[in-house]
N, C-alpha and C positions, 0 to 999 in steps of 0.2 A: 782736297782729299775726298775720295768717293765713299759713299755710305755702303756698308756691307749689304749684300742682297738679303740675307736673313739675319736679323739682329739676334744677339745672344739672349738666353732666357731672361736675364735680369732687365733687358730693355723692352721686352714684349709686355703689352698690357696684361695685367693679372687675369682678366676675364678670358683671354685667349689661351691661358694655360689650364683651364678647366679646374680651377681651385674651387673647393666647396665654399659656400658663403660663410660658413663658420670659421674658415681659415683666413678670411679677409680682415684687414684692420678696420678700426672704427674711429680713426683720427687720433689714436693714442700717440703720445710723445715718447719717442725712443731715443736714448743717448747711446751713440755708437762710437767706439774708439778702436782704431787699428793703425799701426805705424806705417802701413803700406798705402800710399795715396791711391793706387789703382783699386785696391780692395775697398777702401773707404768710399770712393766714388761709386763703385759698382754696387756695394751694399746699400748705400744711401738711396740710389735710384730704385733698387729693388724694394726697399722698405716703403718708399713713396708710392710705388706702383701697387703695393699690397694694401695701401690705405693708411699708412702711418705717417706722422710728422717725424722726421729724422734729423737730429742734430749730430753731425759726424765730426770727429776730430782725429788728427794723426798724432797728437801728443797727449799722453794720458794726464799729464799735469794740467794742461789747458782744459781738457775735458772735465777733470775734477773741479777746477775753479768754476767752470760753467755750471756744473751740477750744484756746487755749494751756493751759488748765487740764487738758485730757485729749485731746491730739491723736490718740492711737491709737484713740480711741472711734469716729471717723468713717471711713466708707468712701467718702464722696462729699461734695463741697461744691457747692452751687448758689447762684449770686450774680447779682444785678442789676448793671447797669453804672452807671447814674446814681444816685448816693446822696450825701447831704451828708456832708462830713468825710473820706470815703474812697471812691473809686470802686471798681467791681468789679475792675478790673485791679490796682489797688493791694492790694485785699483778697486776690485770688488769689495775687499775688506773696508776700504775707506768709504765707499758709497754706502755699504750696509751699516756702517757705524752711524751714519746720519739718518738712514731710513731702513731699519732692519727688515721690514715687510716687503721691500722692493725686490722684484725678481731680477736676478742678474744671470745672464747666460754667457758662457765661454764659447767663442767661435774661433777655433784655432786648428792648425795643422799639427801642433806639437803638444797636445794635451796628454800624450802618453807619459811624459816625464813627471806628471803630477799624480800623487796618490789620491784616492777617493777622499781620504780624511782631510788632506790639504785643501781640496776643492770645496768640501763641505764647510770647513772652518772659515774659508774666505767669504762665504755667503753665496757662492754660485749654486744655482738650483738646477741648471741644465747645461750639458756640454754637447756641442755640435762640432764635428770634425770637418775641416776644410779639405777639399771642396765639398759643398753640399748643394743639392738642387733646390729650386724655389719651393717645391712642395714640402720637403722636410723642414726647411727654414720656417715656412708659414705655419706648419703644424706645431713646431716647437715653440714659436712665439705665442701662439694662441694658448697652448698648454700652460706656459708660464704665466700669461696674463689671467687665465681663468683661476689660478691659485691666489691671485691678489684680491684682497677684500675690496668691495666696491664702495 
C-alpha cells in the first residue's frame, strides 16, 4: 500500500501546523474513548503528536475499568457520546464520581441531542463537535487542563 503524498493533519508533526507553544501537551495522560476504531486511532495519534500520552479505547466499559485501576494517572478524559453499552454522558458521570475535579470533554458529531443541563450534570466541561481541526482540539484541551488544579 502506498503512502499518501500529503498526510492528513492528524499525522503531521504538531510543529508543522504552527500551533502556539501554549497549545502543546506537556506529557499529560489523556484517556480517550470512542467506539469507532478509525476515530480512536486517528485521535490517539493526534494526541501523541500534540505531546500527550493517550490511552485509547473502543469500549467504554473497558476504558472505565482502565480508569478505575489508576484514576490519578489521568489529567483529562475525552469521550464520544454515542457508544454501545454506555454513552458518553454515563461514562463522564462514572469518571467524575471517582475524580470530580477531572476535566471531561465530549467530542461527538451528535451532541445536539443533549441539553446543556444533561451535559453539565454528567461532569462534562467542554463540547467539541466532530469533525474538528487540530487547532480547535489543541486549544480546547489546553483550556480544560488549565482549569485543573496543579
